[in-house]
C-alpha positions as CSV (number, residue, x, y, z in Angstrom):
1,M,-53.7,-125.4,-13.9
2,Q,-53.7,-122.0,-12.3
3,I,-50.3,-120.7,-11.2
4,K,-50.7,-118.0,-8.5
5,T,-47.9,-115.7,-7.6
6,Y,-47.5,-114.1,-4.2
7,R,-45.2,-111.6,-2.4
8,T,-44.9,-110.8,1.2
9,E,-45.5,-107.4,2.7
10,L,-45.5,-106.0,6.2
11,D,-48.9,-105.2,7.8
12,E,-49.6,-102.3,10.2
13,N,-48.0,-104.4,13.0
14,Q,-44.9,-105.1,11.0
15,H,-45.9,-108.8,10.5
16,N,-45.3,-110.6,7.2
17,V,-48.5,-111.2,5.3
18,L,-49.1,-112.8,1.9
19,V,-50.3,-110.6,-1.0
20,K,-51.5,-112.3,-4.2
21,E,-49.9,-110.7,-7.2
22,N,-51.2,-112.6,-10.3
23,C,-52.9,-115.7,-11.4
24,Y,-51.8,-117.4,-14.7
25,N,-53.6,-120.1,-16.6
26,C,-51.1,-122.7,-17.7
27,S,-51.8,-125.7,-19.9
28,I,-49.6,-127.9,-17.7
29,E,-51.8,-130.3,-15.6
30,S,-49.4,-131.0,-12.7
31,L,-45.8,-130.4,-11.6
32,E,-44.7,-134.1,-11.4
33,D,-41.1,-133.8,-12.4
34,P,-38.2,-131.3,-12.9
35,E,-38.9,-131.2,-16.7
36,T,-42.5,-130.1,-16.1
37,V,-41.5,-127.6,-13.4
38,T,-39.0,-126.1,-15.8
39,K,-41.5,-125.9,-18.6
40,M,-44.0,-124.1,-16.3
41,L,-41.3,-121.6,-15.3
42,N,-40.3,-121.0,-18.9
43,V,-43.9,-120.6,-20.1
44,V,-45.2,-118.4,-17.2
45,F,-42.0,-116.5,-16.3
46,N,-39.8,-116.8,-19.4
47,L,-37.0,-117.9,-17.0
48,R,-34.5,-119.3,-19.5
49,N,-34.4,-115.9,-21.3
50,R,-33.9,-113.6,-18.3
51,A,-30.8,-111.5,-18.5
52,E,-30.1,-111.6,-14.7
53,E,-30.5,-114.4,-12.2
54,Y,-33.9,-114.9,-10.8
55,V,-34.8,-117.4,-8.0
56,Y,-38.3,-118.8,-7.7
57,M,-39.8,-121.0,-5.1
58,V,-42.8,-123.2,-5.8
59,A,-44.7,-123.9,-2.6
60,L,-46.5,-127.2,-2.6
61,N,-49.1,-128.9,-0.4
62,T,-48.8,-132.5,1.0
63,K,-50.0,-133.9,-2.4
64,N,-47.4,-131.7,-4.2
65,K,-50.1,-129.5,-5.7
66,P,-48.8,-125.9,-6.1
67,L,-50.0,-123.4,-3.5
68,G,-48.2,-120.5,-5.1
69,V,-45.0,-119.3,-6.7
70,F,-42.7,-116.7,-5.2
71,E,-40.0,-114.7,-6.9
72,V,-37.5,-114.8,-4.0
73,S,-34.6,-113.0,-5.5
74,H,-33.5,-111.0,-8.6
75,G,-29.8,-110.6,-8.9
76,T,-27.1,-109.8,-11.4
77,V,-25.9,-111.6,-14.5
78,N,-24.0,-114.2,-12.4
79,Q,-25.4,-114.2,-8.9
80,S,-28.5,-113.9,-6.8
81,V,-28.8,-113.7,-3.0
82,C,-31.3,-116.1,-1.4
83,S,-31.7,-116.4,2.3
84,P,-33.4,-119.5,3.9
85,R,-35.1,-117.2,6.4
86,E,-37.0,-115.4,3.6
87,L,-37.8,-118.7,1.8
88,F,-39.3,-120.3,4.8
89,I,-41.3,-117.2,5.9
90,K,-43.1,-117.5,2.5
91,A,-43.4,-121.3,2.7
92,L,-44.9,-121.1,6.2
93,L,-47.3,-118.3,5.4
94,C,-48.9,-120.2,2.6
95,G,-48.9,-123.5,4.5
96,A,-46.4,-125.4,2.3
97,A,-45.4,-128.9,3.2
98,N,-42.8,-129.1,0.3
99,I,-40.9,-126.6,-1.8
100,I,-39.0,-126.6,-5.1
101,L,-36.4,-124.0,-5.8
102,A,-35.4,-122.9,-9.3
103,H,-33.1,-120.3,-10.7
104,N,-31.7,-119.4,-14.1
105,H,-28.1,-119.1,-15.3
106,P,-28.2,-116.3,-18.0
107,S,-25.0,-117.8,-19.5
108,G,-27.0,-120.9,-20.4
109,D,-24.6,-123.2,-18.6
110,I,-26.7,-125.4,-16.3
111,A,-23.8,-126.8,-14.3
112,P,-24.2,-125.9,-10.6
113,S,-21.6,-123.6,-9.0
114,K,-20.1,-124.4,-5.6
115,T,-22.4,-121.7,-4.2
116,D,-25.4,-123.4,-5.8
117,V,-24.5,-126.7,-4.2
118,E,-23.8,-125.1,-0.8
119,N,-27.1,-123.1,-0.9
120,Y,-29.0,-126.3,-1.7
121,R,-27.4,-128.1,1.3
122,I,-28.3,-125.2,3.6
123,V,-31.9,-124.9,2.5
124,K,-32.4,-128.7,2.6
125,E,-31.1,-128.9,6.2
126,A,-33.2,-125.9,7.3
127,G,-36.3,-127.4,5.7
128,Q,-35.7,-130.7,7.5
129,L,-35.6,-128.8,10.8
130,M,-38.8,-127.1,10.0
131,G,-40.7,-130.0,8.5
132,I,-40.8,-128.5,5.0
133,K,-39.1,-130.8,2.5
134,L,-37.0,-129.3,-0.3
135,L,-38.0,-131.7,-3.2
136,D,-35.6,-130.3,-5.7
137,S,-33.5,-127.3,-6.9
138,I,-33.5,-126.7,-10.6
139,I,-31.1,-124.6,-12.7
140,V,-32.6,-123.4,-15.9
141,G,-30.5,-122.4,-18.9
142,D,-29.8,-124.3,-22.1
143,G,-31.9,-127.2,-20.8
144,Y,-32.1,-127.8,-17.0
145,F,-30.2,-129.3,-14.2
146,S,-32.1,-131.1,-11.4
147,F,-30.4,-131.8,-8.0
148,M,-32.9,-134.5,-7.4
149,E,-32.4,-136.2,-10.8
150,E,-28.6,-136.1,-10.3
151,G,-28.9,-137.8,-6.8
152,M,-27.6,-134.8,-5.0
């Protein structure tokens, strides 16, 4: 599978546009479950070994095939700021029907913080209003934590 990464930039009219950054060949065939998504993020982006928190969004079509991956935030050793507005600008620009969020905990502890739980709730509700489903939010560290698998 090819994993394409994008960023957004402003054009001459100050409108957000997608800019393709890279294309990675990955031996993973599909992103069917949190374990496979985690594996892809670790193989392509080395997420589990990052020294600061990074937040990624995987944008998916209606068949849950990846349209692209966005680095949406790069924070500090214990926090990263991620706004629903910026997430959904990117999701809308690439035509996503569904998204998966993932971030790392440099400490290795995959337990979600209160902030992680609150951010998940906010993004999920915003997505419901916009018709873009948040399929999962994954925390990567010593293993992974999936909000979907945990019934959250």
